[in-house]
KOLBASE-419373 format. One record per residue: residue number from 1; residue in one letter; x, y, z of N, C-alpha, C in turn. Coordinates in Angstrom, 1 decimal. Example, Ala and Ser with C-alpha at 12.3 -4.5 7.8 and 13.67 -1.06 7.14 Angstrom:
! KOLBASE-419373
nr/rest/npx/npy/npz/capx/capy/capz/cpx/cpy/cpz
1/a/13.2/-5.7/7.8/12.3/-4.5/7.8/13.2/-3.3/7.8
2/s/12.8/-2.2/7.1/13.7/-1.1/7.1/12.9/0.0/7.9
! end
This chain:
! KOLBASE-419373
nr/rest/npx/npy/npz/capx/capy/capz/cpx/cpy/cpz
1/m/0.7/-1.3/0.1/0.0/0.0/0.1/1.0/1.4/-0.2
2/t/0.8/2.3/-0.8/1.4/3.3/-1.0/0.9/4.1/0.3
3/r/2.1/5.6/0.3/2.0/6.1/1.3/0.3/7.1/0.8
4/k/0.3/7.3/-0.2/-0.7/8.5/-0.6/-2.1/7.1/-0.1
5/v/-2.2/6.1/-0.6/-3.8/5.3/-0.7/-3.9/4.9/1.3
6/l/-3.1/5.0/1.8/-2.8/4.6/3.4/-3.3/6.0/4.0
7/l/-3.1/7.4/3.2/-3.4/8.7/3.4/-4.6/8.3/3.2
8/i/-5.3/8.4/2.3/-6.9/8.6/1.9/-7.4/7.3/2.6
9/t/-7.2/6.2/3.1/-7.8/4.9/3.6/-8.0/6.1/5.3
10/l/-6.6/5.9/6.0/-7.0/6.9/7.1/-7.8/7.7/7.2
11/i/-8.3/9.0/6.3/-9.0/10.1/6.3/-10.5/9.6/6.1
12/a/-10.6/8.3/5.4/-11.9/8.1/5.3/-12.3/7.1/6.5
13/v/-11.7/6.5/7.2/-11.9/5.7/8.4/-12.2/7.1/9.6
14/c/-11.3/8.0/9.8/-11.5/8.9/10.6/-13.1/10.0/10.5
15/t/-13.1/10.0/9.3/-14.3/10.8/8.7/-15.7/9.5/9.2
16/l/-15.4/8.5/9.0/-16.5/7.7/9.3/-17.1/7.3/11.2
17/l/-15.6/7.3/11.7/-15.7/7.8/13.3/-16.2/8.9/13.7
18/s/-15.7/9.8/13.0/-16.6/11.2/13.1/-17.4/11.4/13.1
19/l/-18.2/11.0/12.2/-19.7/10.7/12.0/-20.3/10.1/13.0
20/f/-20.1/8.8/13.4/-20.6/7.7/14.3/-20.8/8.5/15.6
21/t/-19.7/9.2/16.1/-19.7/10.1/17.5/-20.3/11.1/17.5
22/c/-20.5/12.0/16.2/-21.7/12.8/16.0/-23.1/12.3/16.1
23/n/-23.4/11.3/15.4/-24.3/10.9/15.8/-24.9/10.1/17.1
24/q/-23.8/9.6/17.7/-24.1/9.4/19.3/-24.5/10.3/20.1
25/k/-24.0/11.4/19.9/-23.8/12.7/20.5/-25.3/13.6/20.6
26/q/-25.8/13.1/19.1/-27.1/13.7/18.7/-28.4/13.0/19.4
27/k/-28.2/11.8/20.0/-29.2/11.3/19.9/-30.1/12.3/21.4
28/m/-31.4/11.8/20.5/-32.7/12.8/21.2/-32.6/13.0/22.9
29/v/-32.6/13.8/23.6/-32.8/14.1/25.0/-34.3/15.0/25.5
30/l/-34.9/14.2/25.9/-36.1/14.9/26.4/-36.1/15.4/27.6
31/r/-36.3/17.0/27.4/-36.2/17.9/28.5/-37.0/17.9/29.5
32/i/-37.4/17.7/30.1/-39.0/17.2/31.4/-38.5/18.8/32.2
33/g/-39.2/19.2/32.1/-39.4/20.8/33.4/-40.4/20.0/34.1
34/t/-39.9/20.4/35.6/-40.8/20.4/36.7/-40.5/21.3/37.8
35/n/-41.3/21.6/38.7/-40.9/22.2/40.1/-41.1/21.0/41.1
36/p/-39.6/20.8/41.4/-39.2/19.8/42.6/-39.8/20.4/44.0
37/e/-41.0/21.1/44.1/-41.3/21.4/45.6/-42.4/20.9/46.1
38/y/-42.9/19.8/45.3/-44.3/19.3/44.9/-44.9/18.1/45.6
39/p/-44.1/18.1/46.6/-44.3/16.4/46.8/-46.2/16.2/46.8
40/p/-46.6/14.8/46.8/-45.6/13.6/46.0/-45.4/13.8/44.4
41/n/-45.8/15.0/43.8/-45.8/14.7/42.5/-44.0/15.1/41.6
42/s/-43.6/15.5/42.6/-41.8/16.2/42.2/-41.4/16.8/43.2
43/y/-40.3/15.9/44.0/-39.2/16.6/44.9/-37.5/16.3/44.9
44/r/-37.1/16.9/45.9/-35.8/16.4/45.5/-35.2/15.4/46.8
45/v/-34.9/14.5/46.5/-34.0/13.4/47.9/-32.4/13.2/47.5
46/g/-32.1/14.4/48.4/-30.7/14.4/48.5/-30.5/15.4/46.7
47/n/-29.9/14.9/46.1/-29.3/15.6/44.5/-30.2/14.8/43.4
48/q/-31.1/13.9/44.0/-31.7/13.2/43.1/-33.0/14.1/42.9
49/f/-34.1/13.9/41.5/-35.0/14.1/41.8/-36.1/12.7/42.0
50/a/-37.7/13.1/42.5/-38.3/11.9/42.8/-39.7/12.2/42.5
51/g/-40.7/11.5/43.0/-42.2/11.5/42.4/-43.0/11.1/41.5
52/i/-44.1/11.0/41.5/-44.9/11.1/40.9/-44.6/11.4/39.1
53/d/-44.7/12.5/39.1/-44.2/13.2/37.6/-43.2/12.8/37.2
54/i/-41.9/12.5/38.3/-40.7/12.8/37.4/-40.9/10.8/37.0
55/d/-41.2/10.4/37.7/-41.6/8.6/37.5/-42.1/8.6/36.2
56/i/-43.2/9.5/35.7/-44.0/9.5/34.5/-43.0/9.9/33.4
57/g/-42.1/11.0/33.4/-41.6/11.3/32.8/-40.8/10.3/32.3
58/k/-40.1/9.9/33.1/-38.9/8.6/32.7/-39.4/7.7/32.0
59/k/-41.0/7.4/32.2/-41.7/6.1/31.8/-41.7/6.4/30.2
60/i/-41.9/7.8/30.3/-42.3/8.4/28.6/-41.4/8.4/28.3
61/a/-40.0/8.7/28.3/-38.8/8.7/27.8/-38.1/7.4/27.0
62/e/-38.3/6.6/27.9/-38.5/5.3/27.7/-39.2/4.5/26.7
63/k/-40.2/5.0/26.4/-41.3/4.6/25.4/-41.1/4.8/24.1
64/l/-40.5/6.6/24.1/-39.8/7.1/23.0/-38.4/6.5/22.5
65/g/-37.9/5.7/23.5/-36.5/5.5/23.3/-35.2/6.5/23.2
66/v/-35.6/7.8/24.0/-34.5/8.6/24.3/-34.5/9.0/25.6
67/d/-33.1/9.7/25.7/-32.7/9.8/27.3/-33.6/11.0/27.6
68/y/-33.3/11.5/29.1/-34.5/12.3/29.8/-33.3/13.3/30.6
69/q/-33.8/14.7/30.4/-33.1/15.5/31.1/-34.0/16.3/32.2
70/i/-33.7/16.4/33.8/-34.6/16.7/34.5/-34.4/18.3/34.7
71/v/-35.2/19.3/34.0/-34.8/20.5/34.4/-35.8/21.4/35.6
72/p/-35.2/22.0/36.8/-36.0/22.0/38.0/-36.3/23.5/37.6
73/l/-37.4/24.1/37.8/-37.6/25.3/37.6/-38.7/26.0/38.6
74/e/-39.3/27.2/39.1/-40.4/27.7/39.5/-41.4/27.3/39.1
75/f/-42.6/26.9/39.4/-43.8/26.5/39.0/-44.4/27.5/37.7
76/e/-44.0/29.2/38.3/-44.5/29.9/37.0/-44.0/30.1/35.5
77/q/-42.2/29.8/35.6/-41.6/29.6/34.8/-41.6/28.5/33.6
78/l/-42.5/27.5/33.9/-42.7/26.1/33.7/-43.2/26.4/32.3
79/l/-44.5/26.9/31.9/-45.2/27.4/30.9/-44.1/28.5/29.8
80/p/-43.4/29.7/30.4/-42.8/30.2/29.6/-42.0/29.2/29.0
81/s/-41.5/28.4/29.7/-39.8/28.1/29.5/-40.5/27.2/27.9
82/l/-41.5/26.6/28.1/-41.8/25.5/27.2/-41.7/26.5/25.7
83/a/-42.4/27.8/26.1/-42.7/28.5/24.8/-41.7/28.8/23.9
84/v/-40.4/29.2/24.8/-38.9/29.8/24.4/-38.1/28.5/24.1
85/n/-38.4/27.1/24.1/-37.9/25.7/23.7/-36.7/25.8/24.8
86/k/-37.1/25.9/26.1/-35.9/25.7/27.3/-35.9/23.8/27.5
87/i/-37.5/23.9/27.6/-37.5/22.6/27.9/-38.5/21.9/26.6
88/d/-38.9/20.8/26.6/-39.9/19.7/26.0/-41.2/19.2/26.2
89/v/-40.9/19.4/27.6/-42.8/19.2/28.6/-42.4/19.5/29.8
90/a/-43.6/19.8/30.3/-43.7/20.2/31.6/-44.5/19.2/32.5
91/i/-43.7/18.5/33.6/-44.9/17.4/34.2/-44.2/18.1/35.9
92/s/-45.6/18.4/36.3/-45.5/19.0/37.1/-46.5/19.8/37.9
93/a/-48.1/18.5/37.9/-48.7/18.7/38.9/-49.6/20.0/38.4
94/i/-49.5/19.8/36.6/-50.3/21.3/35.8/-51.7/21.0/35.3
95/t/-52.6/21.5/36.0/-53.9/21.6/35.7/-54.3/21.6/34.1
96/i/-54.9/21.0/33.8/-55.5/21.5/32.0/-56.5/22.9/32.4
97/t/-56.5/23.8/31.6/-57.4/25.0/31.5/-57.4/25.5/29.9
98/p/-58.6/26.3/29.8/-58.7/26.5/28.7/-57.4/27.5/28.5
99/e/-57.2/28.6/29.6/-56.4/29.8/29.1/-54.6/29.0/28.8
100/r/-54.6/28.0/29.9/-52.9/27.2/29.7/-53.3/26.7/28.2
101/t/-54.2/25.8/27.5/-54.4/25.7/26.0/-54.0/26.6/25.1
102/k/-54.7/27.6/25.3/-53.8/28.7/24.5/-52.6/28.9/23.7
103/i/-51.5/28.1/25.0/-50.3/28.7/25.0/-49.4/27.2/24.5
104/v/-50.1/26.1/25.3/-49.1/24.7/25.2/-50.4/23.8/24.8
105/d/-49.8/22.8/24.2/-50.6/21.9/23.7/-50.3/20.9/25.4
106/f/-51.7/20.0/25.0/-51.7/19.1/27.1/-52.3/17.8/26.1
107/s/-51.5/17.1/27.0/-51.7/15.2/26.8/-53.2/15.0/27.7
108/a/-53.4/13.4/27.3/-54.8/13.5/28.1/-54.4/13.6/29.3
109/p/-55.4/13.6/30.4/-55.2/13.7/31.4/-54.6/12.3/32.3
110/y/-54.1/12.3/33.1/-53.2/11.4/33.8/-53.6/11.3/35.5
111/s/-54.4/12.5/36.1/-54.7/12.3/37.3/-55.7/13.3/37.7
112/v/-56.3/13.4/38.7/-57.7/14.1/39.5/-57.2/14.8/40.8
113/t/-57.4/15.8/41.0/-57.3/16.4/42.5/-58.1/17.2/42.5
114/n/-58.4/18.2/44.2/-59.3/19.1/44.2/-58.5/20.4/44.9
115/q/-59.0/21.1/45.1/-58.0/22.2/45.7/-58.6/22.4/47.2
116/v/-57.3/22.5/48.4/-58.0/22.4/49.6/-57.1/23.4/50.5
117/l/-57.8/23.9/51.6/-56.8/24.8/52.1/-56.6/23.9/53.5
118/i/-55.5/24.4/53.7/-54.4/23.6/54.6/-54.0/24.7/56.2
119/s/-54.1/24.4/57.3/-53.8/24.9/58.2/-52.5/24.5/59.2
120/r/-52.5/25.1/60.3/-51.4/24.6/61.3/-52.0/23.4/61.5
121/q/-51.5/22.4/62.2/-52.0/21.1/62.8/-52.8/21.6/64.0
122/d/-52.4/22.5/64.8/-52.8/22.8/66.0/-53.9/24.3/66.1
123/s/-54.2/24.6/64.7/-55.4/25.6/64.4/-56.3/25.3/64.9
124/p/-57.3/26.1/65.8/-58.7/25.5/66.3/-59.9/26.0/65.2
125/m/-59.3/26.7/64.0/-60.3/27.3/63.0/-60.8/26.2/62.2
126/k/-62.2/26.7/62.2/-63.3/25.9/61.5/-63.8/26.7/60.4
127/i/-64.1/25.9/59.2/-64.6/26.8/57.7/-65.6/25.3/57.4
128/n/-66.7/26.1/57.4/-67.7/25.4/56.9/-68.4/25.6/55.7
129/r/-68.1/26.5/55.6/-68.3/27.3/53.6/-67.4/28.3/53.4
130/l/-67.6/28.4/52.0/-66.3/29.5/51.2/-66.3/30.7/51.9
131/e/-67.5/31.4/52.4/-67.7/32.5/52.7/-66.8/32.8/53.5
132/d/-66.7/32.0/54.6/-66.0/32.0/55.6/-64.5/32.5/56.0
133/l/-64.2/32.3/54.6/-62.6/32.4/54.4/-62.4/33.9/54.3
134/g/-63.6/34.9/54.3/-63.4/36.2/53.8/-62.3/37.1/54.7
135/k/-62.4/36.7/56.0/-61.5/37.1/56.8/-60.2/36.4/57.2
136/c/-59.9/35.6/56.2/-58.6/34.9/56.7/-57.6/35.4/55.6
137/t/-56.4/35.0/56.0/-55.1/35.6/55.1/-54.5/34.2/54.9
138/i/-54.4/34.2/53.8/-54.3/33.0/52.9/-53.3/33.3/51.4
139/g/-52.1/32.1/51.9/-50.8/32.0/51.1/-51.0/31.2/50.0
140/s/-50.7/31.4/48.8/-50.6/30.6/47.5/-49.2/30.4/46.6
141/l/-48.9/29.4/46.1/-48.0/29.5/45.1/-48.7/30.4/43.8
142/g/-47.7/30.9/43.4/-48.0/32.2/42.2/-48.4/31.2/41.0
143/g/-49.6/31.9/40.5/-49.5/31.2/39.2/-50.6/29.6/39.2
144/t/-50.8/29.6/40.0/-51.6/28.2/40.3/-53.1/28.2/40.5
145/t/-54.1/27.0/40.1/-55.3/27.5/39.9/-55.5/27.5/41.4
146/g/-54.7/27.4/42.5/-55.9/27.7/43.8/-55.7/29.4/43.7
147/s/-54.6/29.8/43.5/-54.5/31.3/43.6/-55.5/31.9/42.6
148/f/-55.8/31.5/41.2/-56.8/31.8/40.5/-58.3/31.7/41.2
149/y/-58.5/30.6/41.8/-59.7/30.1/42.5/-60.2/31.5/43.7
150/i/-59.1/31.5/44.4/-59.5/32.9/45.4/-59.8/34.2/45.0
151/d/-59.1/34.3/44.0/-59.2/35.4/43.3/-60.7/35.5/42.6
152/e/-60.8/34.7/41.9/-62.3/35.0/41.0/-63.4/34.4/42.0
153/n/-63.3/33.7/42.9/-64.5/33.4/43.9/-64.7/34.4/45.3
154/l/-63.7/34.7/45.6/-63.6/35.6/46.7/-63.3/37.1/46.6
155/i/-61.9/37.1/46.1/-61.5/38.4/46.2/-62.3/39.7/44.5
156/e/-62.5/38.9/43.8/-63.4/39.4/42.6/-64.9/39.6/43.3
157/k/-65.3/38.9/44.0/-66.8/39.1/44.2/-66.7/39.8/45.4
158/d/-65.6/40.6/46.1/-65.7/41.3/47.4/-66.1/40.6/48.6
159/l/-65.8/39.4/48.6/-66.0/38.6/50.0/-64.5/38.3/50.7
160/m/-63.3/38.6/50.3/-62.0/38.6/50.6/-61.4/40.1/50.4
161/p/-60.7/40.9/51.1/-59.7/41.8/50.7/-58.6/41.3/49.4
162/k/-58.3/41.7/48.7/-56.8/41.4/47.4/-55.7/41.2/48.4
163/a/-55.6/41.8/49.4/-54.3/42.3/50.5/-54.1/40.8/51.2
164/n/-55.2/40.1/51.3/-55.4/38.9/52.3/-55.0/37.6/51.4
165/l/-54.4/37.8/49.9/-54.1/36.6/49.1/-52.6/37.2/48.7
166/k/-51.9/36.1/49.7/-50.2/36.2/49.5/-50.1/35.1/48.5
167/l/-48.8/35.8/47.7/-48.6/35.0/46.7/-46.9/34.6/46.9
168/y/-46.5/33.3/46.5/-45.2/32.9/47.0/-44.7/32.2/45.8
169/a/-43.2/32.1/45.5/-42.5/31.5/44.8/-42.2/29.8/44.9
170/t/-42.4/29.5/46.0/-42.8/28.1/46.3/-44.0/28.0/47.6
171/n/-44.1/26.5/47.1/-45.4/26.2/48.7/-44.4/25.9/49.7
172/i/-43.3/25.5/49.9/-42.5/25.6/51.2/-42.6/27.0/51.6
173/e/-42.4/27.9/50.9/-42.0/29.4/51.4/-43.5/29.8/52.0
174/a/-44.8/29.2/51.3/-45.9/29.8/51.7/-46.3/28.8/53.3
175/i/-45.8/27.6/53.3/-46.4/26.8/54.1/-45.7/27.1/55.5
176/g/-44.2/27.5/55.0/-43.1/28.0/56.3/-44.0/29.2/56.8
177/k/-44.5/30.3/56.0/-45.1/31.4/56.6/-46.4/31.3/57.3
178/m/-47.0/30.2/57.0/-48.1/29.8/58.0/-47.8/29.3/59.3
179/l/-46.8/28.3/59.3/-46.3/27.8/60.3/-45.5/28.8/61.3
180/d/-45.0/30.0/60.9/-44.7/30.9/61.4/-45.7/31.8/62.1
181/g/-46.9/31.6/61.7/-48.1/32.7/62.0/-48.3/33.7/61.5
182/e/-48.0/34.0/59.9/-47.9/35.0/59.1/-49.6/34.7/58.3
183/l/-49.5/33.5/58.1/-50.9/33.1/57.5/-51.6/32.4/58.0
184/d/-53.3/32.2/57.9/-54.2/31.6/58.5/-54.2/30.0/58.0
185/l/-54.3/30.0/56.7/-54.1/28.9/55.6/-53.3/29.0/54.5
186/v/-53.1/28.0/53.7/-52.3/28.1/52.5/-53.3/27.6/51.4
187/i/-53.6/27.6/50.1/-54.2/27.1/49.4/-53.5/26.1/48.5
188/i/-54.2/25.0/48.2/-52.7/24.0/47.2/-53.9/22.5/46.8
189/d/-53.4/21.8/46.1/-53.7/20.9/45.5/-53.7/19.6/46.5
190/e/-55.0/19.5/46.6/-55.1/17.9/47.9/-53.7/16.5/47.7
191/s/-53.3/16.7/46.5/-52.2/15.3/46.4/-51.2/15.9/47.1
192/a/-50.8/17.2/46.6/-49.8/17.9/47.5/-50.0/18.5/49.0
193/a/-51.1/18.5/49.3/-51.4/18.6/51.0/-51.3/17.1/51.8
194/l/-51.3/16.2/51.2/-51.3/14.6/51.5/-49.6/14.8/51.7
195/g/-48.7/15.3/50.5/-47.4/15.0/50.6/-46.5/15.8/51.5
196/y/-47.2/17.2/51.9/-46.6/17.9/53.0/-47.1/17.4/54.4
197/a/-47.9/16.8/54.7/-48.5/16.6/55.8/-47.6/15.8/56.5
198/k/-46.8/14.8/55.5/-45.9/13.5/55.9/-45.0/14.4/56.5
199/q/-44.6/15.7/55.9/-43.4/16.4/56.4/-43.5/17.4/57.7
200/k/-44.6/18.1/57.6/-45.0/19.5/58.2/-46.3/19.4/59.1
201/p/-46.4/19.7/60.3/-47.0/19.6/60.9/-48.7/20.7/60.7
202/i/-48.9/20.0/59.5/-50.5/21.0/58.9/-51.3/19.6/58.7
203/k/-52.8/20.6/58.2/-53.6/19.7/58.4/-54.7/20.2/57.1
204/i/-55.4/19.5/56.9/-56.6/19.5/55.8/-57.6/20.6/56.6
205/a/-58.3/21.6/56.3/-58.9/22.2/56.8/-60.6/22.4/56.3
206/y/-60.1/22.3/54.7/-61.3/22.8/54.1/-61.3/22.2/52.7
207/v/-62.2/21.2/51.8/-61.7/20.9/50.7/-62.8/21.5/49.4
208/i/-61.9/21.9/48.5/-62.6/22.7/47.9/-63.1/21.2/46.2
209/r/-64.3/21.0/45.9/-64.1/19.8/45.2/-64.1/20.8/43.6
210/t/-63.0/20.9/43.5/-62.6/21.0/41.7/-62.5/20.2/40.9
211/n/-62.5/19.0/41.3/-62.1/18.2/40.2/-61.4/18.4/38.9
212/e/-60.0/18.7/39.5/-58.9/19.2/38.0/-58.4/18.4/37.8
213/q/-57.9/18.2/36.3/-56.9/17.2/35.6/-55.7/17.6/35.5
214/y/-55.0/16.6/36.0/-53.4/17.1/35.7/-52.9/16.3/34.2
215/g/-52.2/17.0/33.3/-51.8/16.8/32.1/-50.6/16.9/31.6
216/v/-49.6/16.7/30.6/-48.5/16.8/30.7/-48.7/18.2/29.5
217/a/-47.9/18.9/29.9/-47.5/20.1/29.1/-46.4/20.0/28.4
218/m/-46.9/20.6/26.6/-45.8/20.2/25.4/-45.7/21.3/24.7
219/q/-44.9/22.1/23.9/-44.6/22.9/23.0/-45.6/22.8/22.3
220/k/-46.3/24.3/21.8/-47.1/24.2/20.8/-47.2/23.4/19.6
221/g/-47.9/22.5/19.2/-48.1/22.3/17.4/-46.6/21.3/17.6
222/k/-45.9/20.9/18.4/-44.5/20.0/18.0/-45.6/18.6/17.2
223/k/-44.7/18.1/16.4/-44.8/16.6/15.8/-44.9/15.6/16.9
224/i/-43.9/15.7/17.7/-43.2/14.8/18.7/-44.5/14.8/19.7
225/n/-45.5/15.7/19.9/-46.3/15.6/20.9/-47.2/14.1/20.6
226/e/-47.9/13.9/19.5/-48.6/13.1/19.4/-48.5/11.4/20.0
227/k/-46.6/11.4/19.8/-45.8/10.8/20.2/-45.9/10.2/21.7
228/i/-45.9/11.3/22.3/-45.6/11.5/24.1/-47.0/11.5/24.1
229/n/-48.0/11.7/23.9/-49.2/11.6/24.2/-49.6/9.8/23.8
230/q/-49.2/9.7/23.0/-49.5/7.8/22.9/-48.6/7.0/24.0
231/a/-47.6/7.4/24.3/-47.0/7.0/25.1/-47.5/7.0/26.6
232/l/-48.0/8.3/27.1/-48.5/8.4/28.2/-49.7/7.3/28.0
233/n/-50.8/7.6/27.0/-51.9/6.7/27.0/-51.7/5.4/26.9
234/e/-50.3/5.0/26.6/-49.9/3.6/26.7/-49.8/3.0/28.4
235/l/-48.9/4.0/29.0/-49.1/4.0/30.6/-49.9/4.1/31.3
236/i/-51.0/4.8/30.9/-52.4/4.9/31.8/-53.4/3.4/31.4
237/t/-53.5/2.9/30.4/-53.7/2.0/30.0/-53.7/0.7/30.6
238/s/-51.7/0.4/30.5/-51.5/-0.8/31.4/-51.5/-0.7/32.5
239/g/-52.3/0.8/33.1/-52.2/0.8/34.3/-50.8/0.7/35.3
240/e/-49.9/1.5/34.5/-48.8/1.7/35.2/-48.5/3.0/36.0
241/v/-49.1/4.0/35.3/-49.5/5.2/35.8/-50.3/5.3/37.2
242/k/-51.3/4.5/37.3/-52.0/4.0/38.5/-51.3/3.6/39.4
243/a/-50.4/2.6/39.2/-49.3/2.3/40.3/-48.2/2.8/40.8
244/i/-47.8/3.8/39.5/-46.9/5.1/40.2/-47.4/6.0/41.1
245/i/-48.6/6.1/40.8/-49.5/7.1/41.8/-49.6/6.5/43.3
246/a/-49.8/4.9/43.3/-50.2/4.1/44.5/-48.6/4.2/45.3
247/s/-47.8/3.8/44.4/-46.5/3.8/45.3/-46.0/5.2/46.1
248/h/-46.2/6.5/45.3/-46.6/7.3/46.4/-47.0/7.9/47.1
249/i/-48.3/7.6/46.8/-49.3/7.7/48.0/-49.8/7.0/48.6
250/r/-49.4/6.8/50.3/-49.5/5.7/50.8/-50.0/6.1/52.2
! end
């Protein structure tokens, strides 16, 4: 073999290896946005992420045959992050609403919850009807259906002063303020209330039967959305989603 032929052969081999390496690096990664302050749906255990939504996201990626990356975000950043292509999906106890469907696509619902008002475990407060909340100071995670509910059903109807609704970046902060005596109540999803009750001295003081449905939020109009929805539907039909939820709510 001449030097020229050897050189050409080496170049060809290197090119093939380069292309192969490139293709390996370009394997799709499903970027999963979540707010890891929301047990049992999404939370941290040390440096790891855990919860119902984390497990569902991993299963969807597995069915799609792709890798996944968990992207922790504040709840209010989730849908805007989809809009600017920072993440591919948001799985974080996100209620499907008409307003949200204007900016993102949603999967079929995978879980149902209600809104609840939680109080300190030792609180003597008794709530028999929604109107009883008028004089209370209520905390909420900003951008949630709980905060919207208080605004629409109490504040806009002049049943509660606007200043009595306090918004926070995380549920942990809101619950902390309540435990410190700065708030009377916190409005939160029932599933999350059950999760926090395992960690904090809190109790459910009142249940609002909203029957909200959680869905996987996706970038508007993306081709992959159909595959994501199909993967989730298969997980629901097979009973895997039900088993995941049961494993975290005991």
